N, C-alpha and C positions, 0 to 999 in steps of 0.2 A: 401514542403507540403502542400497538394491540398486542397484548401478551400470546404472543404463535409458538413460544418453546420454553421449554423448564427446564433447567440443569439445576441440582444442590449438590454443593460440595462442601464436607466437614473434614479439614484436617486432609490425607491424601486420599480421602476415598471419592472417587466419583460417581456419578449415577451419568450416563451419557447416551440413556435410549431417546433423547429427543430426535425428532424430524426437521430437517434444513426446509423451514418453508419460502422454499426458493420458487421466484416468482420470474417467467422469462420477459424480460425489457426488450427483446430482440431476439433475432436469431443467434446463436450463438454468447448469449448474454442476458446474466442471470443475477437475481437482485433479490437480500431476506434479509429482514430485519425483525427483530424480537426482543424482548423480555425476558430476562434470567435473574439466576441469584448464585451469587460467586461467595460461598464463605457468611454466608448471609445477609450479606448485601447486595442491591437489585444493579443489576447493570442494562444498558441497550447498545447492542451492537449492530452495526450494518455491514455485510457484505456482497461483493462486486465479483459475480465470477466471468471471464474474461476467456473464450475460446480463441486462441492464435492462429486457430484456421481461417475463422473468419473475420479478425480484427487486425489492424497494424496498429504498432503503438511507435508513438514521436516522442521527443524530449524537445520541451521548448523553454528558451534559458534566455530571459533579461539581456544578457553580457552579449545575445546575438542579435539582439531587437532592438537597438538603440537604449539597452542600461534601465529600459521602463521594466517595471512591476506591477501586476495585473493581479484582480483576484482571481480564486479558479474558475467561477464560473465565465468570469470576463477572456481568461485563457483559450479556453473551451471553447466560446462563440467565436473571438477572432482568427482561431486557426480549423475553425469547424469539426472541433471532436466531438467526439459522443459521450465522454466522459473524461475527468481528468482530476490528479491529485499531487500534493506535492512530490516535488522528484530530490525527497529529503532535506535535513538540515543546511542553515546557510552562515558563511561568518558574517562578521561585525559591520561589512561595507554592506551588505543588504544584498549582494549580486552574487559571491563567490559560495560555490557548494562546500561542506566541510570536508567532503572527502572526493575522490578522483571521480571525474563529470567531463566526459566528451560525448560531443555530438557530432556524427561524420567528421568534416574538418576542425569544427570549431571547439576551443580547449574551455572549458568554463574554468577546471581546476585540474593541473597536469598530475598532481602529488597520490602517489597513494598511500595512504596512511592507513594502520592496523587493523580497522575494521575489517573482518573476512569474508562480508555478501557484497557481491556485485553482480548487478542485474544490470544484461548484457539483449541488446538486440539489434534489428536493423543489420541481419547478417549478411556476410558475403560468400558463406559458403555454404550450399544446401544440403550437405552431412551434417551440420547441427541442427537442433533446435533453432526456430525462427526465434524462440527467446527464451531466457533461461537466467536462474539465479545460481550464480555460480558459489561455493564454498570453497572459499582459498587454503582450508586447511587438507581439504581431500579432492580439489581439483587441479587440475596445470591453468590457472590464468595466463600465465606467461603465454602459453599454446592459445586458450580461447580467443585473446587478446587480438589475433589476426585473424578470427573469423567474426567479429561484428564490429557494428559501427559509433552503436550508439553505447553509455555506460553508465550507471549511477551505483557508486559505493556508499554503504553504511553500516551500519551496525547490525551483528547476526542476532537473531532471535532462539533458533532451532537449529541444534548440531545436525552432525551427518550422523550422529546415533538417534537423531531424532530425540533429543534432551534439551530442554530449558537452558537455557547458559544464559541467564540474566539474574543477577545476585537482586534478592530481596531489597527494597529500600523504605525509605517513610512517607517518599515525596509521591505525590499523584497527581495525575492528570489524563486529558483525552490523548490517545494513541489511534496513530494511522500506519500501516503497514503495507508490504505489501508480500505475496506468497508463491508458491508454486506448489500443484498437487503432483499424487502419482501420473495423471492423466494428464501433463504438460499444461493446463488451464493455469489461468494467471489472477490470483485474487487479489482484492483491494479491501482490506481490512479497518474498520473505522468502530471506536467505542470512544462517544462520548463521555457516559459516566467515569468521573475521575478516578483510577487505580492504578498503582504502582505496574509498572511494566512486566514482573515478573508473575504477577497475577494474572494479567491479561493473555501473557503466553499461557499460562496455564487451560485456561478458559478455551484458546485457539487449540491445544492438544486435545483437551476432550470434546470436542465437538465430531462431529463423523464427516470430517473435510477430507482426511488424506492427505493432509499437508505433508511434502517433502523437506521445505525450505521457507523460512520468513526473513523477511529483515525490514526494520524497523525504519521508517521515514519520518514522522514528525510527530510533535507531541505538545497538548496543551491549545490554545489560541490560536495559532496558525495552523493548526491541521486540518487539512482541507476538501471534502468530496463531492463533487458535483458529478451529474448524471443526466441526461434528457434525451428521450427517447418519444416517440409517436405514442408510446403506452405509458411513461413516466416519466418524472422529473424528480431529480431528488437533489440537495442540499444538507451538507452536513460538514456543523463546524464546530473545533474542539472547545474547552474551557480548561481551567488550572484548579486547584484547590477543590474544595468544597462546592457542589453547587447552589447551595445556599448561600454562597457570599461573592456570585457569580451574575452579570447578568445576562441576557438569554445572548445566547453565543451568535457573532455575525462575521461577516467577511471581511479577513484581511489581506492586504496584496502579499502576493510571496514571488520570490525570482522566478521560480524552476520549477516547473513541473512536466510531469510522465500523463501521458493521456492516450485514447484511443481511437481510430475510424475504422468505420466500415471498410473492408476491401474491394474495391472496386469489383470483381467478378461475384460478390454478394451482397451486390446493393439492388434496392429494389426499385 
């Protein structure tokens, strides 16, 4: 991966003059990949920015399709999705989401846990955004729950006051997250290099992404991102621990994915 941007952070001091090297993968869909440095440690990051005016979002669950899991690429190809990522962590049964998960009439997990962020999409009311990350501490989810048909709940990464809410920890792994910026774009954020989640959030806050909110999706080997257009194809898979102790990342099957499809009105 070419070094297209550089950020150096020393303690609490951050230099954020980097320009994100966005490339247009398709109309309304942008990708940036670059290497940088955090606290003297190199890392690799992949960013995918999606304009909801151009793309619809879908949730696919193994519990809705014969309880069969697939790799993220297989999910994307099977359901004609331009891109797909993990739809959060799942329980030991290999099927059920850790948090609340509902897709139209299908309920994967009916229980709301104490995680404070919920991705809501497939709206039924045109007076709300097509998709949004709901922060349950500063928004009324009971109200918004009536406005959408698809929900994925997971752990909040950035507070309503734009603060890193993840405590520092010794454990490090690859991280996949979903975020929303102040313009309403949805971003899939993937860092392959093992870092603590706290440090990954610090990196995201240092970048000129205008993030409004962010939600943790998955970490370690299960963290997966796939994108394919006529202009580029990406497959990114995570690892756990030091890279020197791990084989090359490879795809694992996952039970639930969030994907995007180009809206019919903007198809070529």
